[in-house]
N, C-alpha and C positions, 0 to 999 in steps of 0.2 A: 382438038381436045387435049388438054394437058393433064398431068398427073393429079392435080388438085381435084379434078372432077370425080375421080374414083376414090379419093381419100376421105370422103365424107362418111359419117356414121350411117349405118343401115337404118337407124330410126328416122332419119331425114326423108327416107323413101316412103314412110308411112305404110309399112307392110301390114297385111291382114292379121287380125288376132288369130292365135292358134286355135284350131278346132281340135279338141281333145276327147278321147274316149278310152275307157278302161280296157286293159289287155285281155280281160276275161269275157268281153262282149263278143258277139258273133260278127262275122263278116257282113251278114245282112244288115245288122244295125249300123255298121260303119258306112256301108254304101248308102243306106237311107239317109244318114246324117250328112254325108258329102253332097248328096243330091239336094236335100232340103236347104242346105246352107250355100249351095252353088260353089263348092270348093273342090279342088282336084286332089286333095290329100287330107289325112287326119294324123295328128300326133297321138301315138299310143302311150298311155301312161299307166304307172303302177304307183299307188300312193302319191299321186299328183306329179311324179317325176317322169321325165321322158325315158322310155325304154325301147320305143320303136316308131316306125312310120309306115303308113299304108297309102300308096298313091294309086291313081287310075292305072298306071303302068303295071303295078303289082297285081291289081285285079285281073288285068288282061294276061299277064304272064304266069301267075301262080294259081289262078282260080278257074278262069274260063278255059274249057277244054280239058280240065284235069279231074272231072267228075267229083268235084268237091261240093258238098251240101253247104250252101252259104248260111243256113240256119244253124247247123251243128258245128261248123268250123269256127274255132276261136281265132281271134286276131293274133294271139301269141303263136299260132301255128304258121301263119303266112306273112306276118309283118317283116319288114326289114329291121333286124335287131340292132340295137345300139347305133342309131344313125349318126352321121356327122351332124354337128350343130354349131351355132355361133351365138355370141352374145349380141344383144340389140345395139350396143355401142361399137361393135367391130366395124371396120371399114368395108365399103362396098367392094373395093379391089380384092380384099381377102375373101369375101364371099364368092366373087366371080372365079377366083383361082380354085377354091375348094370345089365349086360346082363343076368347073371344067375338068379338073383332075379326076374327080369322083364320077363324072358322067351322069349327074342328076340335075333335075330342074327345080327342085324345092329343097330348102334347108330350114330346119326348125331353129327358132331363136329362143334361147332359154335365159332365165335369170341366174344369179349366183348359186341358187339352190337346185338348179336343174329342172325347174318348172317351166314348161313352154309358155311363152308370152306372145309369140308371133310366128309367122311363116313367111319366108322370103322366096320369091319365085324369080326365074329368069325374066318372066313377063314384067315384074315390078321394076327390074333394072332397066329393061328395054324402054319401058314407058318413061322412066326418069331421064334416060339419055335423049329420047326423042323430044321430050318437053324442053329440055335445056338446049338442044340443038335449035329448036324452033324459036326460042327466045334469045338466041345468040349468046347464051351463057357458056357455051362450049366452043 
């Protein structure tokens, strides 16, 4: 694998569309949405702009075992506030670095106005690398 492999734009990996929910919604609503859409995280928005993220890991570490009522608990109380994000045209190498340094598996992709457009996961990157290894492009 050479440096060009990871210098491509994130959009070439065809990341999933961002799954968004308002910050005033309940944890229950977010979990239901994640399950319904078969996604492992949601982007939390206020006036359509990214303000937080909630992942399966957040549910396990901030809600389960903490005696929180998922119906009454608002996302704004448990979300990861002001998450790291990237633009859809940023390079895959930059995303890998951010994810490694930050210790997270998902990173929201926003447009110039801060509105989530996609979500990049470590799985997206791994699938891209495996596909290109199999086809001999790496």
